[in-house]
C-alpha positions in Angstrom: 0.0 0.0 0.0 1.3 3.5 -0.9 1.8 6.1 1.9 -1.0 8.2 0.3 -3.4 5.3 0.5 -2.3 4.4 4.1 -2.8 8.0 5.1 -6.3 8.1 3.7 -7.1 4.8 5.5 -5.8 6.2 8.7 -8.1 9.2 8.4 -11.2 7.1 7.5 -10.7 4.1 9.8 -8.9 5.6 12.8 -9.5 9.4 13.1 -13.1 9.4 11.9 -14.1 6.4 13.9 -12.6 8.0 17.0 -14.8 11.1 16.6 -12.2 13.3 14.9 -14.7 14.9 12.5 -13.6 18.5 12.1 -12.7 18.7 8.4 -10.0 21.3 8.9 -8.3 18.9 11.4 -8.6 16.0 9.0 -7.1 18.1 6.2 -4.1 18.8 8.4 -3.5 15.1 8.9 -4.0 14.5 5.2 -1.2 16.9 4.4 1.4 15.7 7.0 3.6 12.8 5.8 3.7 10.7 9.0 6.3 8.4 7.5 8.8 11.3 7.7 8.4 11.4 11.5 8.6 7.8 12.5 11.8 6.2 13.7 14.0 4.7 11.0 12.8 1.2 10.1 9.2 1.8 11.1 8.1 3.5 7.9 5.8 0.6 7.0 4.0 1.1 10.3 3.7 4.9 10.0 -0.1 4.9 9.7 -0.8 1.9 11.9 -3.1 2.3 15.0 -0.3 1.9 17.4 2.2 3.9 19.5 5.6 3.6 17.8 8.7 3.4 20.1 11.1 6.3 20.4 13.4 4.6 22.9 13.8 5.0 26.6 10.2 4.1 27.1 8.9 6.9 25.0 6.4 6.5 22.2 4.8 8.5 19.4 1.1 9.1 20.1 -1.3 6.9 18.2 -2.7 8.9 15.2 -6.2 8.9 16.6 -5.0 10.5 19.9 -3.1 13.2 18.0 -6.3 13.8 16.1 -8.4 14.2 19.2 -5.8 16.6 20.7 -5.7 18.8 17.7 -9.5 18.9 17.4 -10.1 19.6 21.1 -7.7 22.6 21.1 -9.6 24.4 18.3 -6.4 26.3 17.3 -6.9 29.6 15.5 -4.5 31.2 13.0 -3.3 33.9 15.5 -2.7 31.5 18.4 0.7 31.0 20.1 1.1 27.4 21.2 3.3 25.8 23.8 3.9 22.0 23.5 5.6 20.0 26.2 7.1 16.8 24.9 8.1 17.2 21.2 8.8 13.5 20.6 9.2 13.0 16.9 7.6 16.3 16.0 4.5 14.8 14.3 2.0 16.5 16.6 4.1 19.7 16.5 3.6 19.8 12.8 -0.1 19.4 13.3 -0.2 22.3 15.8 2.0 24.5 13.5 -0.3 23.9 10.6 -3.1 25.7 12.4 -1.3 28.2 14.7 0.8 31.3 14.2 3.7 29.8 16.1 4.6 26.8 18.2 7.3 26.6 20.9 8.0 22.9 21.8 10.1 21.7 24.7 11.8 18.3 24.7 13.8 17.0 27.6 15.7 14.5 25.5 18.5 16.0 23.4 18.3 13.2 20.7 14.6 13.6 20.2 14.8 17.4 20.1 17.5 17.3 17.4 15.6 14.7 15.4 12.3 16.5 15.7 13.8 19.7 14.5 15.2 17.9 11.5 11.9 16.2 10.8 10.0 19.5 10.9 12.5 21.3 8.7 12.4 18.4 6.3 8.7 18.8 5.6 8.9 22.6 5.5 7.5 23.6 8.9 8.9 27.1 9.6 6.7 28.4 12.4 7.7 25.8 15.1 10.8 25.9 17.3 12.1 22.9 19.2 14.1 23.5 22.4 16.1 20.9 24.3 14.8 21.9 27.7 13.3 20.5 30.9 9.8 22.0 31.3 10.2 21.8 35.1 13.5 23.8 35.2 13.3 27.3 36.6 11.9 29.8 34.1 11.5 27.1 31.5 8.0 28.2 30.6 8.9 31.9 30.5 6.4 34.7 30.9 4.4 34.3 27.7 0.6 33.8 28.1 -0.1 31.0 25.6 -3.4 30.6 23.7 -2.9 26.8 23.6 -0.8 24.4 25.6 -0.5 20.7 24.7 1.1 18.2 27.1 2.1 15.0 25.3 3.0 13.2 28.6 0.6 12.7 31.5 0.4 14.4 34.9 0.0 11.9 37.8 -1.8 14.6 39.7 -3.3 17.9 38.6 -0.8 20.7 38.2 -2.0 24.3 38.0 1.3 25.6 36.7 0.3 24.9 33.1 -3.2 26.3 33.4 -1.7 29.5 34.9 0.4 29.9 31.8 -2.8 30.3 29.6 -4.1 33.6 28.2 -7.7 34.4 29.0 -9.6 32.1 26.6 -6.6 29.8 26.3 -7.0 26.0 26.1 -4.8 23.3 27.7 -4.8 19.6 26.8 -3.5 17.4 29.6 -3.8 13.7 30.5 -4.3 13.4 34.2 -4.1 10.4 36.5 -2.2 7.2 37.0 -2.4 3.5 36.0 -4.1 2.1 33.0 -6.9 4.6 32.8 -6.3 8.3 32.8 -8.5 11.2 31.8 -7.7 13.3 28.8 -8.8 16.7 29.9 -9.4 20.1 28.2 -8.9 23.1 30.5 -10.0 26.5 29.4 -9.1 29.7 31.2 -12.3 31.7 31.4 -10.9 34.6 33.5 -8.0 35.4 35.7 -9.2 33.0 38.4 -11.8 30.8 36.7 -11.1 27.7 34.7 -13.5 25.4 32.9 -12.7 21.6 32.6 -14.1 18.9 30.4 -13.0 15.2 30.3 -12.7 14.2 26.6 -11.8 10.5 26.7 -9.8 7.9 28.7 -6.3 6.9 27.7 -2.9 6.1 29.3 0.4 8.0 28.7 3.9 7.9 30.2 4.2 10.7 32.8 6.2 13.9 32.0 9.6 13.8 33.4 9.6 15.9 36.6 5.8 15.9 37.0 4.6 15.9 40.6 3.6 12.6 42.1 0.9 11.9 44.7 2.0 12.0 48.3 3.0 8.5 49.5 1.8 7.4 53.0 4.3 5.7 55.3 3.4 3.9 58.5 
């Protein structure tokens, strides 16, 4: 099967059946050559409904999850986006296709370098990849972002990311532990008010440095 045919099959059989129905979002995934973002040797599985390994226990998001994220965030052309966890850069490319700019933080130097190369290779010019620990002092900066996407989970809720949103901004975060976690959309309604909606259940590796629940000792 050609990559074009596999990409169309991914859209019809994975994204659409997982309630990714926004045509603008589907058009984004139709344009992005996922085979240019997968690890070497995995090109034949680029459009499979699986999480492809990136080493050290990290994985690319399954295409349907990337689709749900992009749809939920409802990115507008003027939006400034922060992504935490670049991975291969595939979701980064999707975010960049809809936003004014994307700043993506990746704690692994090898992934940051490869993602930057992948993005440049497909002509993405409005996304920057930084080899940076999102939990280091001043890592998030002072920018109020319109959109924030976390590609790793938060074992417990962490208000630091929601506080980085502009008024009207949207945050995608997977919150929880174990096999079932809640993919959550958080919108900043005002300075002190946030609106939350659980989108679906999934399970992702935790972000490196994310806070853990307190452990009880006896």
